[in-house]
C-alpha positions in Angstrom: 121.2 75.3 -6.9 122.4 71.8 -6.1 123.5 69.3 -8.7 120.4 67.1 -8.1 118.1 70.1 -8.7 119.8 70.9 -12.0 119.6 67.2 -13.1 115.9 67.1 -12.1 115.1 70.4 -14.0 117.0 69.2 -17.1 115.2 65.9 -17.0 111.8 67.5 -16.6 112.5 69.9 -19.5 113.7 67.1 -21.8 110.6 65.0 -21.1 108.3 68.1 -21.5 109.8 68.9 -24.9 109.5 65.2 -25.9 105.8 65.2 -25.1 105.2 68.4 -27.0 107.0 67.0 -30.0 105.0 63.8 -29.8 101.8 65.8 -29.7 102.8 67.9 -32.7 103.6 64.8 -34.8 100.3 63.2 -33.9 102.0 60.3 -32.1 100.4 61.2 -28.7 96.7 62.1 -28.3 96.0 65.2 -26.2 93.8 63.3 -23.7 96.8 61.2 -22.8 99.3 64.0 -22.9 97.4 66.0 -20.3 98.4 63.5 -17.5 102.1 63.6 -18.6 102.1 67.4 -18.8 100.4 67.7 -15.4 103.0 65.3 -13.9 105.9 67.1 -15.4 104.6 70.5 -14.3 104.4 69.3 -10.7 107.9 67.8 -10.8 109.3 71.0 -12.5 107.8 73.3 -9.9 109.1 71.2 -7.0 112.5 70.9 -8.8 112.8 74.7 -9.2 111.7 75.6 -5.7 113.9 73.9 -3.1 112.0 75.4 -0.2 108.7 74.2 -1.5 110.1 70.8 -2.2 111.5 70.5 1.4 108.1 71.6 2.9 106.1 69.1 0.8 108.5 66.3 1.5 108.5 66.9 5.2 104.7 67.0 5.1 104.8 63.5 3.7 107.4 62.3 6.1 110.3 62.2 3.6 113.4 63.8 5.2 115.7 63.8 2.1 113.8 66.1 -0.3 115.4 65.0 -3.6 114.3 61.4 -2.9 110.8 62.7 -2.7 111.1 63.9 -6.3 111.8 60.4 -7.4 109.0 59.0 -5.2 106.6 61.6 -6.8 107.9 60.7 -10.3 107.2 57.0 -9.6 103.7 57.9 -8.4 103.0 60.0 -11.5 104.1 57.1 -13.7 102.0 54.7 -11.7 98.9 56.9 -12.1 99.5 57.2 -15.9 99.9 53.4 -16.2 96.6 53.0 -14.3 95.0 55.4 -16.7 96.3 53.5 -19.7 95.1 50.2 -18.3 91.6 51.6 -18.0 91.8 52.9 -21.5 93.0 49.6 -22.8 90.3 47.7 -21.0 87.7 50.0 -22.6 89.2 49.4 -26.0 89.3 45.7 -25.4 85.6 45.7 -24.5 84.7 47.7 -27.6 86.8 45.4 -29.8 85.0 42.3 -28.5 81.6 43.8 -29.1 82.7 44.9 -32.6 84.0 41.5 -33.5 80.8 39.8 -32.3 78.7 42.2 -34.4 80.9 41.6 -37.4 80.5 37.8 -37.0 76.7 38.2 -36.8 76.8 40.3 -40.0 78.9 37.8 -41.8 76.5 35.0 -40.8 73.6 37.1 -42.0 75.3 37.8 -45.3 76.0 34.1 -45.8 72.3 33.3 -45.2 71.1 35.9 -47.6 73.5 34.9 -50.4 72.5 31.2 -50.1 68.8 32.0 -50.6 
């Protein structure tokens, strides 16, 4: 095993353990953890199997296999950021509707208390 493989495996395991700890503490919801765990699983499999990593990297046109791991890690983080952006947009829309409904209820309460 090369030094870069060992570093990648250790890094993947540290991140995997961190995500599991965050899930157990309740700091990370399961629906968000799935994308992290899926990404780490792919990176771990490719880190352990040098031959598979070389085949996949050559398929994508990357001739230095360890650099493909970093490219893949960047892609996984990019996908997760996109997922979080979609989630935040949905929350923002719900917050706007909720605040509008609350303002309408407050106005209705003012009207009923004045009569």
